[in-house]
C-alpha positions as CSV (number, residue, x, y, z in Angstrom):
1,X,-7.9,76.9,-7.4
2,X,-9.8,74.0,-9.0
3,X,-8.7,75.1,-12.5
4,X,-5.1,75.2,-11.3
5,X,-5.4,71.7,-9.9
6,X,-7.0,70.3,-13.1
7,X,-4.3,72.0,-15.2
8,X,-1.6,70.6,-13.0
9,X,-3.0,67.1,-13.0
10,X,-3.6,66.9,-16.7
11,X,-0.2,68.4,-17.4
12,X,1.5,65.9,-15.1
13,X,-0.2,63.0,-16.9
14,X,0.9,64.4,-20.2
15,X,4.5,64.7,-19.1
16,X,4.5,61.3,-17.4
17,X,3.3,59.6,-20.6
18,X,6.0,61.1,-22.7
19,X,8.8,60.3,-20.1
20,X,7.6,56.7,-19.8
21,X,7.4,56.4,-23.6
22,X,11.0,57.5,-23.9
23,X,12.5,55.7,-21.0
24,X,10.9,52.2,-21.5
25,X,13.3,49.9,-23.3
26,X,10.7,48.9,-25.9
27,X,10.0,51.4,-28.6
28,X,6.3,50.5,-29.0
29,X,4.9,52.8,-26.3
30,X,6.8,55.6,-28.1
31,X,5.2,54.5,-31.4
32,X,1.7,54.3,-30.0
33,X,1.8,57.6,-28.0
34,X,3.2,59.7,-30.8
35,X,1.1,58.0,-33.5
36,X,-1.9,58.9,-31.3
37,X,-0.6,62.5,-31.3
38,X,-0.6,62.4,-35.1
39,X,-4.2,61.4,-35.2
40,X,-5.4,63.8,-32.6
41,X,-3.5,66.7,-34.2
42,X,-4.9,66.0,-37.6
43,X,-8.5,65.7,-36.4
44,X,-8.1,68.8,-34.3
45,X,-6.7,70.8,-37.2
46,X,-9.5,69.7,-39.4
47,X,-12.1,70.8,-36.8
48,X,-10.5,74.3,-36.9
49,X,-10.6,74.5,-40.7
50,X,-14.1,75.1,-42.0
51,X,-14.0,74.3,-45.7
52,X,-17.8,74.2,-46.3
53,X,-18.0,70.6,-47.2
54,X,-20.7,68.1,-46.2
55,X,-20.3,66.1,-43.0
56,X,-19.7,62.9,-45.0
57,X,-17.0,64.5,-47.2
58,X,-15.4,66.0,-44.2
59,X,-15.2,62.7,-42.4
60,X,-13.8,61.0,-45.5
61,X,-11.1,63.6,-45.8
62,X,-10.2,63.5,-42.1
63,X,-10.0,59.7,-42.3
64,X,-7.8,59.8,-45.3
65,X,-5.5,62.4,-43.8
66,X,-5.2,60.3,-40.6
67,X,-4.3,57.3,-42.6
68,X,-1.7,59.3,-44.5
69,X,-0.2,60.7,-41.3
70,X,0.0,57.3,-39.7
71,X,1.6,55.8,-42.8
72,X,4.2,58.6,-42.8
73,X,5.0,58.0,-39.1
74,X,5.1,54.3,-39.6
75,X,7.5,54.6,-42.5
76,X,10.1,56.4,-40.5
77,X,9.5,54.1,-37.5
78,X,10.0,51.0,-39.5
79,X,12.9,52.6,-41.5
80,X,14.9,52.6,-38.3
81,X,13.3,49.8,-36.3
82,X,12.5,47.2,-38.9
83,X,14.0,48.3,-42.3
84,X,12.9,45.2,-44.1
85,X,9.3,46.3,-43.6
86,X,9.7,50.0,-44.4
87,X,8.5,49.6,-48.0
88,X,5.0,48.8,-46.9
89,X,4.2,52.1,-45.1
90,X,6.0,54.0,-47.8
91,X,3.7,52.4,-50.4
92,X,0.7,53.3,-48.2
93,X,1.7,56.9,-48.0
94,X,2.2,57.2,-51.8
95,X,-1.2,55.6,-52.2
96,X,-2.7,58.2,-49.8
97,X,-1.2,61.0,-51.8
98,X,-2.7,59.7,-55.0
99,X,-6.1,58.9,-53.5
100,X,-6.4,62.2,-51.7
101,X,-5.8,64.2,-54.9
102,X,-8.4,62.1,-56.8
103,X,-10.9,62.3,-53.9
104,X,-10.9,66.1,-54.2
105,X,-12.4,65.8,-57.7
106,X,-15.5,64.2,-56.2
107,X,-15.9,66.5,-53.2
108,X,-18.5,69.3,-53.7
109,X,-16.8,72.1,-51.8
110,X,-17.3,75.8,-52.1
111,X,-13.5,76.1,-52.0
112,X,-11.7,73.1,-53.3
113,X,-8.3,74.8,-52.8
114,X,-9.1,75.4,-49.2
115,X,-10.1,71.8,-48.7
116,X,-7.0,70.4,-50.4
117,X,-4.8,72.9,-48.7
118,X,-6.2,71.8,-45.3
119,X,-5.1,68.3,-46.0
120,X,-1.6,69.4,-47.1
121,X,-1.4,71.4,-43.8
122,X,-2.2,68.4,-41.7
123,X,0.7,66.5,-43.4
124,X,3.3,69.3,-43.3
125,X,2.4,70.9,-40.0
126,X,1.4,67.9,-37.9
127,X,2.3,64.5,-39.4
128,X,5.8,65.3,-40.8
129,X,7.3,67.0,-37.6
130,X,5.9,64.2,-35.3
131,X,7.2,61.6,-37.7
132,X,10.7,63.1,-37.5
133,X,10.7,62.2,-33.8
134,X,11.6,58.7,-35.0
135,X,14.9,60.1,-36.4
136,X,15.7,61.7,-33.0
137,X,14.6,58.6,-31.1
138,X,16.4,55.9,-33.1
139,X,19.3,57.8,-34.7
140,X,20.3,60.1,-31.9
141,X,18.9,58.3,-28.9
142,X,15.8,58.3,-26.7
143,X,17.7,60.2,-24.0
144,X,18.5,63.0,-26.4
145,X,14.9,63.3,-27.3
146,X,13.9,63.3,-23.6
147,X,16.4,66.2,-23.1
148,X,14.8,68.1,-26.0
149,X,11.3,67.7,-24.3
150,X,12.8,68.8,-21.0
151,X,14.3,71.9,-22.7
152,X,10.9,72.7,-24.2
153,X,9.2,72.5,-20.9
154,X,11.9,74.5,-19.2
155,X,11.6,77.2,-21.9
156,X,7.9,77.5,-21.2
157,X,8.6,77.7,-17.5
158,X,11.4,80.2,-17.8
159,X,9.5,82.4,-20.3
160,X,6.4,82.5,-18.1
161,X,8.2,83.1,-14.8
162,X,10.5,85.8,-16.1
163,X,8.0,87.4,-18.4
164,X,5.3,87.6,-15.7
165,X,7.8,89.3,-13.3
166,X,9.7,91.7,-15.5
167,X,8.3,91.5,-19.0
168,X,8.0,94.9,-20.5
169,X,9.0,94.8,-24.1
170,X,6.6,92.9,-26.4
171,X,8.1,90.1,-28.5
172,X,5.5,89.8,-31.2
173,X,2.5,91.9,-30.2
174,X,0.7,91.4,-33.5
175,X,0.3,87.7,-32.9
176,X,0.8,87.2,-29.1
177,X,0.5,90.3,-27.0
178,X,1.5,88.6,-23.8
179,X,4.9,87.4,-24.9
180,X,7.9,89.6,-24.0
181,X,11.6,89.7,-24.9
182,X,12.4,89.4,-21.2
183,X,10.4,86.1,-21.1
184,X,12.1,84.8,-24.2
185,X,15.5,85.4,-22.8
186,X,14.4,83.9,-19.5
187,X,13.5,80.7,-21.3
188,X,16.8,80.7,-23.1
189,X,18.7,81.1,-19.8
190,X,16.8,78.2,-18.2
191,X,17.6,76.0,-21.3
192,X,21.3,76.9,-21.4
193,X,21.7,76.2,-17.6
194,X,19.9,72.8,-18.1
195,X,22.1,72.0,-21.1
196,X,25.2,72.6,-19.1
197,X,23.9,70.2,-16.4
198,X,23.1,67.6,-19.1
199,X,26.7,67.9,-20.4
200,X,28.2,67.6,-16.9
201,X,26.1,64.9,-15.3
202,X,23.6,63.6,-17.8
203,X,25.7,61.8,-20.3
204,X,24.5,58.3,-19.5
205,X,20.9,59.3,-19.6
206,X,20.7,62.1,-22.1
207,X,23.5,61.3,-24.5
208,X,27.2,62.0,-24.7
209,X,27.3,65.3,-26.6
210,X,30.1,67.9,-26.1
211,X,29.5,70.9,-23.9
212,X,29.4,73.3,-26.9
213,X,26.9,71.0,-28.7
214,X,24.6,71.0,-25.6
215,X,24.8,74.7,-25.2
216,X,24.0,75.3,-28.8
217,X,21.0,72.9,-28.4
218,X,20.0,75.1,-25.4
219,X,19.6,78.0,-27.8
220,X,18.1,76.1,-30.7
221,X,15.3,74.6,-28.7
222,X,13.9,77.8,-27.1
223,X,14.3,79.8,-30.4
224,X,12.3,77.3,-32.4
225,X,9.9,76.5,-29.5
226,X,9.0,80.2,-29.5
227,X,8.5,80.3,-33.2
228,X,6.4,77.2,-33.0
229,X,4.2,78.7,-30.3
230,X,3.8,81.9,-32.4
231,X,3.0,79.9,-35.5
232,X,0.1,78.2,-33.7
233,X,-1.0,81.5,-32.2
234,X,-1.1,82.9,-35.7
235,X,-3.2,80.0,-36.9
236,X,-5.7,80.4,-34.0
237,X,-5.8,84.2,-34.4
238,X,-6.5,83.7,-38.1
239,X,-9.3,81.3,-37.3
240,X,-10.6,83.4,-34.4
241,X,-10.4,80.7,-31.8
242,X,-8.8,80.7,-28.3
243,X,-7.8,77.1,-28.1
244,X,-7.2,74.4,-30.7
245,X,-9.5,72.0,-28.8
246,X,-10.4,70.8,-25.3
247,X,-9.0,67.3,-25.1
248,X,-6.6,68.2,-22.3
249,X,-8.4,69.8,-19.4
250,X,-7.0,73.1,-18.4
251,X,-4.6,73.2,-21.4
252,X,-6.9,73.2,-24.5
253,X,-6.2,70.9,-27.4
254,X,-3.3,68.6,-28.3
255,X,-2.0,71.3,-30.8
256,X,-1.8,73.7,-27.9
257,X,0.5,71.3,-26.1
258,X,2.7,70.3,-29.0
259,X,2.9,73.6,-30.9
260,X,6.5,74.2,-29.9
261,X,7.5,70.6,-30.7
262,X,6.2,71.0,-34.3
263,X,9.1,73.3,-35.1
264,X,11.6,72.1,-32.6
265,X,11.5,68.5,-34.0
266,X,12.6,69.4,-37.6
267,X,15.0,72.0,-36.3
268,X,16.7,69.5,-33.9
269,X,16.9,66.8,-36.6
270,X,18.6,69.4,-38.9
271,X,20.9,70.5,-36.0
272,X,22.1,67.0,-35.2
273,X,22.5,66.1,-38.9
274,X,24.7,69.2,-39.3
275,X,26.8,68.1,-36.3
276,X,27.1,64.6,-37.7
277,X,28.1,65.9,-41.2
278,X,30.7,68.3,-39.8
279,X,32.2,65.7,-37.5
């Protein structure tokens, strides 16, 4: 009972922070919260990857990758919010790429490729998807981004409820033995129903998209959320760990909470850009 209470409390705080960041008129809470997620995700990923380097070298690499991740996030933030200043974080990110490659020459690691690949993974798997949230927030609206988060959460809820009740057929047993096809379709159903509600009554809050566009989003989000969850499960299974960290009581690490988002974010940016191009 205590574990359920702790999990519910920490989960509620996590959700409340995201909702507040997206609903407040100023974009700076959005910037601070998701920039923090970038840092936490990069640090957590490095803790999972053991590249056999000294503590000093490890800390140096983590610091550089955090700087790079923040520079990438800041570039897309300023590109939309303050375009005149966008050149500075872009320069910082290019400098990071140069410095990180050169730094590897001076790191005495048993596996230089693993060390450098770990840094690349932090940028591709964590920093880039979270930075793309700026595109959704500024270009397509904070309400649309909030709807995407709600769909992610509803997918988790639907998949758990339906899967735990009637789940019989394994979805991807090699990676996640507990996931079922019934749970997956339950999550999709929850998302489609919510998307219809958004289209009918949520235009002022969530964005004025056509019914067909909302319904398609209600399929895109659970599909890529499931793949995102499976991708992190594969990472943890490969590294022989249960959770990515313990920063969120009852939930594990930050990567355990945003694993779906890391694929949903680029997928939704692509989806809305396709809509914009076709229309």
